[in-house]
N, CA, C and O atoms as a GROMACS GRO file, in nm:
protein
  360
    1MET      N    1  -1.456   0.647  -0.497
    1MET     CA    2  -1.585   0.587  -0.486
    1MET      C    3  -1.689   0.695  -0.517
    1MET      O    4  -1.676   0.809  -0.472
    2THR      N    5  -1.790   0.659  -0.592
    2THR     CA    6  -1.901   0.748  -0.621
    2THR      C    7  -2.027   0.688  -0.561
    2THR      O    8  -2.057   0.570  -0.581
    3VAL      N    9  -2.101   0.770  -0.488
    3VAL     CA   10  -2.225   0.724  -0.427
    3VAL      C   11  -2.341   0.786  -0.503
    3VAL      O   12  -2.346   0.907  -0.523
    4THR      N   13  -2.434   0.701  -0.544
    4THR     CA   14  -2.556   0.748  -0.609
    4THR      C   15  -2.674   0.682  -0.541
    4THR      O   16  -2.660   0.580  -0.475
    5PHE      N   17  -2.790   0.741  -0.557
    5PHE     CA   18  -2.911   0.689  -0.494
    5PHE      C   19  -3.011   0.648  -0.601
    5PHE      O   20  -3.030   0.719  -0.700
    6ASP      N   21  -3.074   0.531  -0.579
    6ASP     CA   22  -3.177   0.486  -0.673
    6ASP      C   23  -3.295   0.582  -0.674
    6ASP      O   24  -3.353   0.608  -0.779
    7ASP      N   25  -3.330   0.634  -0.556
    7ASP     CA   26  -3.443   0.726  -0.544
    7ASP      C   27  -3.403   0.841  -0.452
    7ASP      O   28  -3.433   0.838  -0.333
    8PRO      N   29  -3.336   0.943  -0.505
    8PRO     CA   30  -3.284   1.052  -0.423
    8PRO      C   31  -3.390   1.125  -0.341
    8PRO      O   32  -3.359   1.180  -0.236
    9ASP      N   33  -3.516   1.125  -0.388
    9ASP     CA   34  -3.623   1.194  -0.314
    9ASP      C   35  -3.655   1.128  -0.181
    9ASP      O   36  -3.713   1.191  -0.093
   10LYS      N   37  -3.619   1.002  -0.165
   10LYS     CA   38  -3.647   0.930  -0.040
   10LYS      C   39  -3.533   0.942   0.062
   10LYS      O   40  -3.543   0.890   0.173
   11VAL      N   41  -3.425   1.009   0.025
   11VAL     CA   42  -3.310   1.022   0.113
   11VAL      C   43  -3.332   1.140   0.207
   11VAL      O   44  -3.344   1.254   0.164
   12ASN      N   45  -3.337   1.110   0.339
   12ASN     CA   46  -3.358   1.214   0.440
   12ASN      C   47  -3.227   1.259   0.502
   12ASN      O   48  -3.226   1.352   0.583
   13GLY      N   49  -3.122   1.197   0.467
   13GLY     CA   50  -2.990   1.231   0.521
   13GLY      C   51  -2.893   1.121   0.484
   13GLY      O   52  -2.929   1.004   0.480
   14ILE      N   53  -2.772   1.159   0.457
   14ILE     CA   54  -2.672   1.062   0.414
   14ILE      C   55  -2.649   0.954   0.520
   14ILE      O   56  -2.629   0.838   0.486
   15ASP      N   57  -2.652   0.993   0.649
   15ASP     CA   58  -2.622   0.895   0.753
   15ASP      C   59  -2.736   0.798   0.779
   15ASP      O   60  -2.721   0.706   0.859
   16LYS      N   61  -2.850   0.817   0.713
   16LYS     CA   62  -2.964   0.728   0.737
   16LYS      C   63  -3.014   0.662   0.609
   16LYS      O   64  -3.121   0.602   0.608
   17ALA      N   65  -2.940   0.674   0.503
   17ALA     CA   66  -2.984   0.620   0.376
   17ALA      C   67  -2.937   0.476   0.361
   17ALA      O   68  -2.820   0.446   0.386
   18PRO      N   69  -3.027   0.386   0.319
   18PRO     CA   70  -2.984   0.248   0.293
   18PRO      C   71  -2.890   0.246   0.171
   18PRO      O   72  -2.906   0.326   0.078
   19ALA      N   73  -2.795   0.156   0.174
   19ALA     CA   74  -2.699   0.149   0.064
   19ALA      C   75  -2.668   0.004   0.030
   19ALA      O   76  -2.668  -0.082   0.117
   20THR      N   77  -2.643  -0.021  -0.096
   20THR     CA   78  -2.595  -0.149  -0.142
   20THR      C   79  -2.455  -0.127  -0.198
   20THR      O   80  -2.434  -0.038  -0.281
   21VAL      N   81  -2.360  -0.208  -0.153
   21VAL     CA   82  -2.223  -0.193  -0.197
   21VAL      C   83  -2.185  -0.316  -0.280
   21VAL      O   84  -2.204  -0.429  -0.236
   22LYS      N   85  -2.134  -0.292  -0.397
   22LYS     CA   86  -2.088  -0.401  -0.483
   22LYS      C   87  -1.938  -0.387  -0.500
   22LYS      O   88  -1.890  -0.285  -0.550
   23LEU      N   89  -1.864  -0.488  -0.460
   23LEU     CA   90  -1.719  -0.488  -0.474
   23LEU      C   91  -1.679  -0.587  -0.581
   23LEU      O   92  -1.732  -0.698  -0.588
   24THR      N   93  -1.587  -0.548  -0.663
   24THR     CA   94  -1.537  -0.637  -0.766
   24THR      C   95  -1.404  -0.692  -0.720
   24THR      O   96  -1.312  -0.616  -0.687
   25GLY      N   97  -1.392  -0.823  -0.717
   25GLY     CA   98  -1.269  -0.887  -0.674
   25GLY      C   99  -1.201  -0.958  -0.788
   25GLY      O  100  -1.251  -0.962  -0.901
   26HIS      N  101  -1.088  -1.014  -0.757
   26HIS     CA  102  -1.013  -1.091  -0.856
   26HIS      C  103  -0.990  -1.232  -0.802
   26HIS      O  104  -0.980  -1.251  -0.681
   27THR      N  105  -0.983  -1.326  -0.889
   27THR     CA  106  -0.953  -1.464  -0.853
   27THR      C  107  -0.828  -1.505  -0.928
   27THR      O  108  -0.815  -1.481  -1.048
   28ARG      N  109  -0.737  -1.568  -0.856
   28ARG     CA  110  -0.617  -1.621  -0.919
   28ARG      C  111  -0.618  -1.772  -0.901
   28ARG      O  112  -0.643  -1.820  -0.790
   29LYS      N  113  -0.593  -1.846  -1.006
   29LYS     CA  114  -0.592  -1.992  -0.999
   29LYS      C  115  -0.451  -2.043  -1.023
   29LYS      O  116  -0.368  -1.977  -1.086
   30ASN      N  117  -0.425  -2.162  -0.970
   30ASN     CA  118  -0.297  -2.231  -0.991
   30ASN      C  119  -0.178  -2.148  -0.945
   30ASN      O  120  -0.078  -2.136  -1.016
   31VAL      N  121  -0.190  -2.091  -0.825
   31VAL     CA  122  -0.080  -2.015  -0.766
   31VAL      C  123  -0.039  -2.082  -0.636
   31VAL      O  124  -0.116  -2.160  -0.578
   32LEU      N  125   0.081  -2.053  -0.589
   32LEU     CA  126   0.125  -2.098  -0.458
   32LEU      C  127   0.085  -1.991  -0.357
   32LEU      O  128   0.102  -1.872  -0.383
   33SER      N  129   0.034  -2.033  -0.242
   33SER     CA  130   0.002  -1.937  -0.138
   33SER      C  131   0.042  -1.994  -0.002
   33SER      O  132   0.046  -2.116   0.018
   34VAL      N  133   0.072  -1.902   0.090
   34VAL     CA  134   0.110  -1.940   0.226
   34VAL      C  135   0.035  -1.849   0.322
   34VAL      O  136  -0.013  -1.743   0.283
   35PRO      N  137   0.024  -1.890   0.449
   35PRO     CA  138  -0.034  -1.798   0.548
   35PRO      C  139   0.053  -1.672   0.557
   35PRO      O  140   0.175  -1.680   0.546
   36VAL      N  141  -0.010  -1.558   0.577
   36VAL     CA  142   0.065  -1.432   0.588
   36VAL      C  143   0.172  -1.443   0.696
   36VAL      O  144   0.279  -1.384   0.684
   37GLY      N  145   0.144  -1.519   0.803
   37GLY     CA  146   0.239  -1.537   0.913
   37GLY      C  147   0.365  -1.611   0.874
   37GLY      O  148   0.459  -1.619   0.953
   38ALA      N  149   0.369  -1.666   0.753
   38ALA     CA  150   0.489  -1.737   0.706
   38ALA      C  151   0.590  -1.642   0.642
   38ALA      O  152   0.704  -1.681   0.616
   39LEU      N  153   0.550  -1.518   0.617
   39LEU     CA  154   0.642  -1.424   0.552
   39LEU      C  155   0.752  -1.379   0.646
   39LEU      O  156   0.728  -1.353   0.764
   40LEU      N  157   0.871  -1.370   0.593
   40LEU     CA  158   0.986  -1.318   0.666
   40LEU      C  159   1.030  -1.187   0.601
   40LEU      O  160   1.035  -1.178   0.478
   41ALA      N  161   1.061  -1.087   0.680
   41ALA     CA  162   1.118  -0.964   0.627
   41ALA      C  163   1.268  -0.985   0.613
   41ALA      O  164   1.336  -1.014   0.712
   42LEU      N  165   1.318  -0.972   0.493
   42LEU     CA  166   1.461  -0.993   0.467
   42LEU      C  167   1.537  -0.860   0.479
   42LEU      O  168   1.478  -0.754   0.459
   43PRO      N  169   1.666  -0.866   0.509
   43PRO     CA  170   1.746  -0.743   0.530
   43PRO      C  171   1.742  -0.644   0.415
   43PRO      O  172   1.755  -0.523   0.438
   44ASP      N  173   1.725  -0.692   0.292
   44ASP     CA  174   1.725  -0.600   0.177
   44ASP      C  175   1.590  -0.535   0.151
   44ASP      O  176   1.572  -0.464   0.052
   45GLY      N  177   1.493  -0.560   0.240
   45GLY     CA  178   1.360  -0.502   0.225
   45GLY      C  179   1.261  -0.590   0.151
   45GLY      O  180   1.144  -0.554   0.138
   46SER      N  181   1.306  -0.704   0.102
   46SER     CA  182   1.217  -0.797   0.033
   46SER      C  183   1.158  -0.896   0.134
   46SER      O  184   1.177  -0.880   0.254
   47PHE      N  185   1.088  -0.996   0.083
   47PHE     CA  186   1.027  -1.097   0.169
   47PHE      C  187   1.075  -1.236   0.131
   47PHE      O  188   1.120  -1.260   0.019
   48GLY      N  189   1.062  -1.326   0.226
   48GLY     CA  190   1.098  -1.465   0.202
   48GLY      C  191   1.011  -1.555   0.287
   48GLY      O  192   0.929  -1.509   0.366
   49VAL      N  193   1.030  -1.684   0.270
   49VAL     CA  194   0.966  -1.785   0.354
   49VAL      C  195   1.074  -1.883   0.399
   49VAL      O  196   1.177  -1.898   0.333
   50GLN      N  197   1.049  -1.948   0.509
   50GLN     CA  198   1.138  -2.052   0.560
   50GLN      C  199   1.082  -2.186   0.513
   50GLN      O  200   0.976  -2.229   0.558
   51VAL      N  201   1.154  -2.251   0.424
   51VAL     CA  202   1.112  -2.381   0.372
   51VAL      C  203   1.166  -2.488   0.466
   51VAL      O  204   1.285  -2.488   0.500
   52VAL      N  205   1.079  -2.580   0.508
   52VAL     CA  206   1.115  -2.687   0.600
   52VAL      C  207   1.129  -2.816   0.520
   52VAL      O  208   1.035  -2.860   0.454
   53GLU      N  209   1.249  -2.877   0.527
   53GLU     CA  210   1.277  -3.002   0.457
   53GLU      C  211   1.333  -3.101   0.557
   53GLU      O  212   1.454  -3.104   0.581
   54GLY      N  213   1.246  -3.181   0.615
   54GLY     CA  214   1.289  -3.276   0.719
   54GLY      C  215   1.336  -3.201   0.841
   54GLY      O  216   1.259  -3.125   0.901
   55GLU      N  217   1.462  -3.222   0.881
   55GLU     CA  218   1.521  -3.155   0.998
   55GLU      C  219   1.586  -3.022   0.962
   55GLU      O  220   1.630  -2.949   1.050
   56ARG      N  221   1.592  -2.990   0.833
   56ARG     CA  222   1.662  -2.869   0.789
   56ARG      C  223   1.562  -2.763   0.743
   56ARG      O  224   1.450  -2.793   0.703
   57THR      N  225   1.607  -2.638   0.750
   57THR     CA  226   1.528  -2.527   0.698
   57THR      C  227   1.618  -2.438   0.613
   57THR      O  228   1.740  -2.437   0.630
   58ARG      N  229   1.556  -2.366   0.522
   58ARG     CA  230   1.630  -2.270   0.441
   58ARG      C  231   1.536  -2.156   0.406
   58ARG      O  232   1.415  -2.175   0.394
   59GLU      N  233   1.593  -2.037   0.389
   59GLU     CA  234   1.514  -1.921   0.351
   59GLU      C  235   1.510  -1.910   0.199
   59GLU      O  236   1.612  -1.927   0.132
   60VAL      N  237   1.394  -1.880   0.147
   60VAL     CA  238   1.377  -1.860   0.003
   60VAL      C  239   1.313  -1.724  -0.018
   60VAL      O  240   1.207  -1.694   0.038
   61LYS      N  241   1.378  -1.641  -0.098
   61LYS     CA  242   1.324  -1.509  -0.132
   61LYS      C  243   1.202  -1.528  -0.221
   61LYS      O  244   1.203  -1.610  -0.312
   62VAL      N  245   1.096  -1.451  -0.196
   62VAL     CA  246   0.973  -1.465  -0.273
   62VAL      C  247   0.925  -1.329  -0.324
   62VAL      O  248   0.960  -1.224  -0.270
   63ARG      N  249   0.846  -1.335  -0.430
   63ARG     CA  250   0.772  -1.219  -0.479
   63ARG      C  251   0.628  -1.236  -0.431
   63ARG      O  252   0.573  -1.346  -0.435
   64LEU      N  253   0.569  -1.127  -0.387
   64LEU     CA  254   0.433  -1.133  -0.334
   64LEU      C  255   0.331  -1.101  -0.442
   64LEU      O  256   0.355  -1.019  -0.531
   65GLY      N  257   0.217  -1.167  -0.430
   65GLY     CA  258   0.104  -1.140  -0.520
   65GLY      C  259  -0.014  -1.093  -0.439
   65GLY      O  260   0.000  -1.007  -0.352
   66MET      N  261  -0.130  -1.147  -0.467
   66MET     CA  262  -0.253  -1.105  -0.400
   66MET      C  263  -0.259  -1.156  -0.256
   66MET      O  264  -0.208  -1.264  -0.225
   67PHE      N  265  -0.322  -1.078  -0.170
   67PHE     CA  266  -0.352  -1.116  -0.031
   67PHE      C  267  -0.501  -1.140  -0.020
   67PHE      O  268  -0.580  -1.062  -0.074
   68ALA      N  269  -0.543  -1.247   0.049
   68ALA     CA  270  -0.686  -1.272   0.072
   68ALA      C  271  -0.702  -1.375   0.182
   68ALA      O  272  -0.632  -1.476   0.186
   69GLN      N  273  -0.796  -1.349   0.271
   69GLN     CA  274  -0.834  -1.443   0.376
   69GLN      C  275  -0.715  -1.497   0.454
   69GLN      O  276  -0.708  -1.617   0.480
   70GLY      N  277  -0.622  -1.410   0.489
   70GLY     CA  278  -0.509  -1.451   0.571
   70GLY      C  279  -0.398  -1.523   0.497
   70GLY      O  280  -0.306  -1.577   0.559
   71ARG      N  281  -0.406  -1.525   0.365
   71ARG     CA  282  -0.304  -1.593   0.285
   71ARG      C  283  -0.248  -1.494   0.184
   71ARG      O  284  -0.310  -1.392   0.154
   72VAL      N  285  -0.130  -1.526   0.132
   72VAL     CA  286  -0.066  -1.442   0.032
   72VAL      C  287  -0.010  -1.530  -0.080
   72VAL      O  288   0.048  -1.635  -0.054
   73GLU      N  289  -0.027  -1.485  -0.202
   73GLU     CA  290   0.029  -1.552  -0.318
   73GLU      C  291   0.179  -1.525  -0.322
   73GLU      O  292   0.223  -1.412  -0.304
   74ILE      N  293   0.257  -1.631  -0.345
   74ILE     CA  294   0.402  -1.614  -0.355
   74ILE      C  295   0.454  -1.683  -0.481
   74ILE      O  296   0.394  -1.777  -0.532
   75SER      N  297   0.567  -1.632  -0.529
   75SER     CA  298   0.638  -1.698  -0.638
   75SER      C  299   0.786  -1.675  -0.615
   75SER      O  300   0.826  -1.579  -0.549
   76GLY      N  301   0.866  -1.762  -0.671
   76GLY     CA  302   1.010  -1.749  -0.655
   76GLY      C  303   1.081  -1.873  -0.702
   76GLY      O  304   1.021  -1.980  -0.717
   77LYS      N  305   1.209  -1.858  -0.724
   77LYS     CA  306   1.291  -1.968  -0.773
   77LYS      C  307   1.301  -2.077  -0.667
   77LYS      O  308   1.331  -2.049  -0.551
   78GLY      N  309   1.277  -2.201  -0.707
   78GLY     CA  310   1.291  -2.314  -0.617
   78GLY      C  311   1.168  -2.347  -0.534
   78GLY      O  312   1.174  -2.436  -0.449
   79LEU      N  313   1.057  -2.278  -0.557
   79LEU     CA  314   0.933  -2.310  -0.484
   79LEU      C  315   0.850  -2.409  -0.564
   79LEU      O  316   0.838  -2.397  -0.686
   80THR      N  317   0.794  -2.507  -0.495
   80THR     CA  318   0.704  -2.602  -0.560
   80THR      C  319   0.584  -2.628  -0.472
   80THR      O  320   0.589  -2.609  -0.350
   81SER      N  321   0.479  -2.672  -0.532
   81SER     CA  322   0.356  -2.705  -0.460
   81SER      C  323   0.383  -2.816  -0.360
   81SER      O  324   0.452  -2.912  -0.391
   82GLY      N  325   0.329  -2.803  -0.240
   82GLY     CA  326   0.344  -2.906  -0.138
   82GLY      C  327   0.458  -2.884  -0.042
   82GLY      O  328   0.469  -2.955   0.058
   83MET      N  329   0.544  -2.786  -0.069
   83MET     CA  330   0.652  -2.756   0.026
   83MET      C  331   0.593  -2.712   0.159
   83MET      O  332   0.487  -2.650   0.164
   84LYS      N  333   0.663  -2.744   0.266
   84LYS     CA  334   0.624  -2.700   0.399
   84LYS      C  335   0.699  -2.572   0.432
   84LYS      O  336   0.819  -2.560   0.404
   85VAL      N  337   0.627  -2.476   0.492
   85VAL     CA  338   0.692  -2.351   0.533
   85VAL      C  339   0.671  -2.330   0.681
   85VAL      O  340   0.572  -2.373   0.739
   86GLY      N  341   0.768  -2.263   0.742
   86GLY     CA  342   0.756  -2.227   0.883
   86GLY      C  343   0.659  -2.111   0.898
   86GLY      O  344   0.654  -2.021   0.814
   87VAL      N  345   0.582  -2.114   1.006
   87VAL     CA  346   0.486  -2.009   1.037
   87VAL      C  347   0.512  -1.961   1.180
   87VAL      O  348   0.532  -2.043   1.270
   88ALA      N  349   0.513  -1.831   1.200
   88ALA     CA  350   0.534  -1.775   1.334
   88ALA      C  351   0.429  -1.827   1.431
   88ALA      O  352   0.310  -1.833   1.398
   89ALA      N  353   0.474  -1.866   1.551
   89ALA     CA  354   0.382  -1.912   1.654
   89ALA      C  355   0.305  -1.794   1.711
   89ALA      O  356   0.361  -1.686   1.728
   90THR      N  357   0.177  -1.816   1.740
   90THR     CA  358   0.095  -1.707   1.797
   90THR      C  359   0.064  -1.734   1.942
   90THR      O  360  -0.003  -1.654   2.007
   0.00000   0.00000   0.00000
């Protein structure tokens, strides 16, 4: 990060200088996402989710994408939009 001042002559100290911060983010569209609490740590060091299908559940290994606002982008074989996933109780 580089900090510059619009008017350096008005700066009386770094801890008292007004600052404007501009962050550049990314947007991803048409992705699958789940709450971060739905992620499972798998024995091989990867991640998965528990897919709920009626009375049955199964684990599906996933690849992680972007994280934002408590959710994470996931992709993997056998995942489709609208699937229900298990989430850890808080």
